[in-house]
C-alpha positions, 0 to 999 in steps of 0.5 A: 188547256189549248188542246182540250186535255181531259186531265192534268196532274201537277206534282208540286211539294209540301211548302209550296208558297209564292211568298216563301222565303226560299226560292224552292218554295216560292217557285213551287207556289208560282208553278201551282198558280200558273197551272191553276190559271191555265187549267183550273181543273188540274189536280195538284199533288204536294208530296213531302220528301220522297224516298226510293232506291235512287233518291237524293235524301236518304241515300245522301245521309247513308253515304255520309254515314259511310264516310265520317265517324262524326255527323253534324245534325242540322235543324235536328228538330225539324219534322219530315213525313217521308213518302215512298216514290212508288206510292206517289206515282200510284196516286198521280196515275189514279188522279189522271185516269179519274178526273171526275173525282180528282179534278181541281183538288190539291192533295198532300202526300206523306208517309205513315211516320213523322220523323225529326231530322235527328230521328231520321239520321239515327234510323239511317245510322242504325240501318247501315250499322255504322254507329256514328256519333251524331252532334246537333249543330247550333242554328247560328253555326249551321246558318253561317255555314249555309250563308258562307259556303252554300254556293260551293259545288257539293256544299253540305247545305245551301242557303235555300235549303237552310231557309226550307228547313225553317219549317216542318215538311209534313201533311197539313191537318185535315188535308186529303192524301194517299188514302183518298186514292185507296193507297196505304202509305208505305213505311220507310223501314218496309222498303229502304233497307233493301237498298241501304244494304249497299251502304252497310259496314262490310257490304251487302252481305254483312250482318247489321251491326247493333246500334 
């Protein structure tokens, strides 16, 4: 603001709320407030869970499928709307070069599919061909695990992640999103299998196993 910049695009996240019980959600909300206070004309982007070749979401579950014959599913019915990182990048660039149309607005960016945690893990399992046994973990057990073990390095789930999973991570009804920039959301299946083959049983050149 002091330098008189013409446009600022701030990347936040769906669920950003200063009053969120999770530190992730509250810090994102506080970040939005700070940006709006300093530069009211800023454009705010709130993506859902990002996917791409180096993400830490789809790749993490694919790696778990490769290691264990039984996979617990935490918060199996919580919903996500995974969005391709490249689509988000295009939206950020479009907003930056056209502040006349996008200044001061907030956009929620999601992909074309809404998937529950279980549906997402089933899709990853099918795509990698491991055919693992998925077991829905009761909330009482998952919450206890997050509380007792979440502080450990490499823990399956932290307490803050558990708090974040208490609400769906999807685009709000009526919110403006990718199509406001003329971007058709990319389906997960259209691109993810290109890098998930590295996790496939038998390696990159193995045939995909029947689910």
